[in-house]
C-alpha positions in Angstrom: 2.8 17.2 -26.5 2.8 15.5 -30.1 0.1 13.5 -31.9 1.0 9.9 -32.9 2.1 10.3 -35.7 1.7 7.0 -38.4 5.0 5.0 -39.3 7.5 1.9 -38.2 10.0 2.8 -35.6 12.6 0.1 -36.8 14.1 -2.8 -34.7 17.2 -1.4 -32.7 16.7 1.8 -33.0 14.4 4.6 -31.4 12.1 7.4 -32.2 14.5 10.1 -33.3 17.6 7.8 -33.0 17.1 8.5 -29.2 19.1 6.2 -26.5 18.8 7.0 -23.0 21.2 5.7 -20.1 18.7 5.7 -16.7 20.2 4.0 -13.8 22.5 1.5 -15.4 19.9 0.0 -17.6 19.0 1.5 -21.7 15.9 2.8 -22.6 14.7 3.5 -26.2 11.8 5.0 -27.0 9.6 3.2 -29.7 6.0 5.6 -29.4 5.1 9.0 -28.1 1.8 10.7 -27.8 -0.4 12.5 -25.8 -2.2 9.1 -24.8 0.6 6.8 -24.7 4.9 6.4 -24.4 6.4 3.2 -25.3 10.6 2.2 -24.6 12.3 -0.6 -25.3 14.3 -1.4 -22.4 17.7 -3.5 -21.1 18.5 -4.5 -17.9 21.6 -5.5 -17.1 22.7 -8.1 -14.6 21.7 -6.6 -10.9 20.1 -3.2 -12.1 16.7 -2.3 -10.8 14.1 0.0 -11.1 13.6 0.6 -6.9 10.0 0.6 -5.6 8.0 3.9 -6.8 4.6 5.1 -7.2 3.1 6.3 -10.8 -0.3 8.1 -10.0 -1.4 9.3 -12.7 -0.2 6.6 -15.2 -1.0 2.7 -15.8 2.1 1.0 -16.5 2.9 -2.0 -18.3 5.7 -4.6 -19.1 6.0 -7.7 -21.6 9.0 -9.5 -21.3 11.1 -10.4 -24.5 14.2 -12.1 -22.6 15.1 -13.0 -19.1 13.7 -12.9 -15.6 12.3 -10.2 -13.9 11.7 -10.0 -10.2 9.3 -8.0 -8.6 7.8 -5.8 -5.6 3.8 -5.1 -6.4 2.0 -3.4 -3.5 4.5 -5.6 -1.0 4.4 -8.8 -2.4 7.2 -10.6 -4.2 6.2 -11.6 -8.0 8.7 -13.0 -10.9 7.7 -12.4 -14.7 9.1 -14.8 -17.8 9.9 -14.4 -21.1 6.0 -13.7 -22.7 4.7 -12.1 -19.6 3.0 -8.8 -19.2 2.9 -7.4 -15.7 0.6 -4.9 -15.4 1.0 -1.7 -12.9 -2.4 0.1 -12.5 -1.7 3.9 -11.1 -1.0 4.4 -7.5 0.4 1.0 -7.2 3.7 0.5 -5.2 6.3 -1.4 -7.4 9.7 -2.2 -7.9 11.3 -3.6 -10.4 14.7 -5.7 -10.5 16.7 -8.4 -12.7 18.4 -10.2 -9.6 19.8 -13.0 -12.4 23.4 -13.0 -14.1 21.9 -12.4 -17.5 20.3 -9.3 -19.9 16.6 -9.2 -19.3 14.7 -7.2 -22.7 11.1 -6.3 -22.4 9.1 -3.4 -23.4 7.5 -0.9 -21.1 4.7 1.2 -22.2 2.9 3.8 -19.8 -1.0 5.5 -20.4 -1.5 8.5 -20.5 2.1 9.8 -20.8 1.8 12.6 -18.7 5.4 13.5 -17.6 7.5 10.7 -18.2 8.9 11.0 -21.6 10.7 14.7 -20.0 12.0 12.8 -16.7 13.9 10.1 -18.9 15.5 12.9 -20.8 15.9 14.9 -17.6 18.3 11.8 -15.9 19.7 10.9 -19.4 20.8 14.3 -19.1 22.4 14.3 -15.3 25.9 14.2 -14.9 25.9 11.7 -12.3 22.6 9.9 -11.7 22.8 10.2 -8.0 20.2 8.6 -6.2 18.7 11.9 -3.8 18.8 13.9 -7.2 17.0 11.0 -9.4 14.4 10.9 -6.0 13.9 15.0 -5.8 13.8 15.0 -10.2 11.3 12.0 -10.1 9.2 13.5 -7.8 8.3 17.3 -10.4 7.7 14.6 -12.6 4.8 12.2 -11.2 7.0 9.6 -10.1 7.6 9.1 -6.0 9.7 7.2 -5.1 9.3 5.0 -1.5 11.9 4.9 1.4 14.3 1.9 1.2 12.9 -0.7 3.8 13.5 -0.6 7.3 16.7 -2.7 8.3 
């Protein structure tokens, strides 16, 4: 893992020009070091991150535009622009854009662990098939939860 370097990651760009397509969303990494990793995320309408757990990381989201519906530890919440979402390690959570407006937000995790490598791996998949993404994520310390019983 690299040491944090001083500098500015300019608006509209990611570190080293990186931009990933992850589950229908666009993630643009902004900072990376052993202790934390951050990225700008764009969630088109109808996209989501299914319920999952980060057993080794705390996660945070700052909402710039739009609305996010969240499942946090089995309860439903709504985040609006200006809100900060706090997701302690081990807490089951899902993130959903159920609106007809694009969501723009800023994520960060601490520590970085294997998440940066996971995003590269998902982005590099020829097809992001759910069962393959779930298996890959488990190898990178992100545990997706089974769908709720119908």
